[in-house]
C-alpha positions, 0 to 999 in steps of 0.5 A: 575346918581341921578334921571336919568331915564333909560329904560332897554329893557329886564330888568328882565332877567339874565343880566338885574336884575344886571344892574337894581340893579347897577343903583338903587344903584346909585340913577337912576330911572329904567323903566323895559321894557319887554314882561311880566313885572310881571316877573320882579316885584321882582326888586321892592324891590331893590329900593326906593318907585317909583324908579322902573317902569314897562312897557310891550313892544314887541321889534318888535313893534315900537309903544310899544318901543316908549312908553318905551323910552319916556322921558328917559335919557338913554336906554339900549337894553339887548334883545338877543336870542341864537336860533330863528328868529335872524333877527327879534330880533337882527337886526330889533328889535335892529334897532327899539330900536335905531330909537325910542331912536333917535326920542325921543332925548335920550342922551345915548343908550347902545346896548348889543352885543357879542364877535364874532359879524360879518356880515360875520360870518359863524353862523346866530347868529354872523351875526345877531349880526354884522348886528344889530350893523350896524343898530344901528349905522346907527340910533344912531351914538353915541351908546355905544356897549358892546360885552361880552364874555360868561357871568357868574353869580348865575343865568346863563345858562352856568356854571349852565348847565354844573354843573348840567350835571356833577352832574348827569352823570358819563360820561361827553362829551365835544364838541369843547374842545379847543375853548377858552373863557374869561368868564366875571362876570355879575356884571362887565358887569352891572358896564360897563353899568353904567359907559357908562351912567355915562361917555359919554365922554369916552364911546359914539360912541365906542365899548367895548369887555368885558372879564374876567381875565381868558382865558380858553378852553371849556375842561378846564372849564368843568374840573374846574367845576367838581373839584369845585363841588367835582365830579370825572367824566370821561370827554371825549373830543369828536372829531369834526367829532362826534360833528358835527354829534350831531349838525346835530341833533340840530333840534330835541327836547332836542338836546344839541346843534344846527348847528348854535351853533356848528358854533359859537364854531368854533371861540374863544370867547375872547377879540380882541387884542387892543380892549377897555375892562373893564379896559377902563371903570375903571373896574377891571375884577373879576376872575371866581374862586373868586365868582363862587364857592359861588353858585356852592357849591349847586351842591356838594353832601351835598351842603354847609354841605359837608366837602369839601365845608367847607374846 
């Protein structure tokens, strides 16, 4: 890994910052490529002088991606959206990155997808992820595809969103309470990227589904967050009929869920039986309760100074 040049498309985002830090620690040179590189300047302090580079890109414009991947030893595409133009970003954009990497004769391409990627999915998100994978494989057959479950970490928009809601609302409604997840720690996903670059004989041309050691339902997860943050709340498991009605209002500003997200939640988000996982990359999955309480403590009344937090 020492002195390899790795281009991270979307490297200043939630997952990107952890991938960048893991690469920098291993001695790689990291080129952060995103629409506004200034948002990633905080990563300058994570490496040595000249170890980080920054370049502005638009994943929908081939010429900008071509500049970003030029002379790179590895390219990692971390760009993804939960709402918006899925075709433009997660299919066409993914294809553009793969074609640029192939044209530049990049040795390694890592494509970040998601569990549930399926061109036949009922949700536009799942379909676009599946179609994006197919487009990437066609352009770069040796690609390594990583499919994480819900990714959690200090800056995530999943655990933190529920923790904030639990801290401010006396009644907490839960949609799709029985849907199962296998939350995976962001640091483990970052290490998976590093291992895939470091061990091409193991990872090239393969797909890995990344899940943590805990399988938990949506309802159980919300209750775990409430307990961990020290809040006694009335948690209400909403029937699907009511949840579907709420999802039908997803076009309104501030709606808690869109129709497409509702469709996504119809399927469990867990590692498929027999799939390559973190263990295949020599990574031991991190349990949710081993790290999450370290930052969820800020949602407690009194934060780190509360008696419960200190216990």
